[in-house]
N, C-alpha and C positions, 0 to 999 in steps of 0.2 A: 506492501500500498503507498512506500514511502517512497521508497522508486516509485510509482505511476506519478506520486507529485511532483515529486523531486523534476519527473520530465513535462510535468504538462506546465512547470513558473517555469522550466528553458521556454517550451515555448509559446510562452505568453509575453517574455523577452526579447523573445528572439523577434516576436510580434512586435511588441513598440517599439525598436531598433530598425526595424523595417518603413512600418509608420512617423517616426520621429525624421530618419533618415529623407522619405517621402518625400510631405507634407507640414511638418514643423510638431510642433505641442498642438496646435487648433484639432488634427488629425490621430490623436493619442485621443481619445475617447472610449472607452469603456466595449462598447457596442462595439464597434473597430480591432479590440484585442477580442472580441469574440468571435470577431465572423472569422476573423484571420486565423481562431486556431479551433474555430470547429464548438468551442465552449456551450451552454446559450450562459448569457449576461450576469446573470447572479451567481455563477460560478471562476466567474474574473476575480467578484468582491471574497470570496474567497481566502483569497490569493494574496491580492493586491487594497488594500483601502483607498487610498486614492490613486489620481494622475503623479504628482508626490508619491508615495509611498512605488512606484516605476520607476523613475530616474531617481526615488535612494539605490531601489535596489543594481538597479543596471551598473550606478556609479560603480558598487562596493564589489559588482562582479568584473569591467569592466577596468576599473583602474587598474588593480593590482596589475591584472596582465600586459597592461602598455610599459606600468614601470617598470616590469620584472623585464621585459622588453628594452626599452631604454637601461635598465643597468647590470645590464650581459653587453647592449653592444661598450657599454662607454669602459666599462671592466675590459673587453679585449683589446684597445686602446691602448699602444704604449710609449704614448705621453700626457705631459696633460691636453696642448694645446690638439691634442685625437682627443682627448676624450671630449671633449668641450663638439667638437665636430662631429663625435659622434650623437651624442645629445641633440644636436640640433640635426642633424641625418635624419636618424633614425625616429624622432619624434615625427617631424614632417611627412617620411614615408608612411606611418602605421597611419594622418591626414585623410587618405588615400579609406582604410578599415571606415563599414558605414556600422562600426560600434561608435569609434570615435562622429560619424558625421549627425550622427541619433543623437549625441547631448549634445553639440555642436549644436544645436537649433532648437536648442532648452532655453526659456526666457529665464535671467533669475528671480522675476518680480512674481514668479507662479509658483515658486519652492518656499513650503517653508523655511524658519531658522534654520533650522534642524540637519534639511538635508543641504540648504545655503551653503552649512560649516561644515561637512561630509567633504563637498566638491570641494570644498575652500581649502583641505586637510588633504582629500587625494589629489591635486597640483601641487603643495608642501612636496608631496612626495617628488616630482619631478625636478626640480627647484634646488633638489636635498642634492641631485645626483651629478652637482656640476660645479658646486659651491666647490671643493675640494680640489677641485686641474684650475682652478678664477685665482685661489691661494697662492699652489700651486706658482702659476702662472706671473703672482708676484701684485693681485688685486689686492688694493688697499680692504677696501666690505668687498671680500668676497661674494657674499648673502644678499646686499645691494643690488654688486653685477648680474647675481642670480636672476633674481629679480625682471630683471629690464631685460636681460639677458631676454626669458620669456617672453617677456614683451614681442622680443623679433620673431617668436615664436612663432607666436600663436596672430600677426600679423603676415606674414608668409601664410596658415594655414588657411585666416580669409583669402589673402589673395587666390590661392591655390582651387580655396571649393568660391569661390566668384566666378574662373573659367577662365581665368584675366587671358590678356593679347598674348601676357611672354605665356611661350613653353613650360611647363610642373618645374621642368631641368633646370630651366633658366631662374626659377624662383624658387628654388632649392639651396643654387651654387649661389647665391642673390645673397642672401641670408647666414649664410658658411660665411662669403664675404665680410659682413657687419657685423659677425657680432664676431670675426677672427682679427679682425682688421681699422674697423671704425669704416671712418668716411675714407679712407685714404685706397685710392684702387692696388689692389697688392698685382708683380709680375703677373703674366699671363691672363690677366684677366681681358676683355674687352672692355672700355668702358664705355655705356651706354648712356643715354639719355633717358630721360623721364619728360 
């Protein structure tokens, strides 16, 4: 019985990811979840009390797996600069994942304080992965720098999601360039104008 409940819960979460990715928070309704999973609408309430509860569960399930992927790539790099680059590249690669697209569509205003706090804590895991590399590179405030670096990653994610005119690889490379070299172009990269 417990295994069946877990399978149903997993199906509901997968349906929620698809609905969020396709139509945003407005598409995430209990009737739509019921329709996607073949459950009765009343059965959906047996698993989740609200849309915010669905989102909280998605965060609890998906953020740790993303963090593990990012941490694994960061750990494989052999220099502080390589760890920072891996940190950026893997997050941007994960941005194409349907799990990320789903959560990226969620408006924080629609969530209760508990859900927002869990999301903030999960994002904090990402930032923590790069702090030591930034300290090794000599940044006097590595925590602050990591937070600002994450802002660049988030801006690149938004650009990728918009389907911008640039190729995805160009967006990723530009984000890495900005993170590693600031606004001073490195050799080997063509200068571009906006």
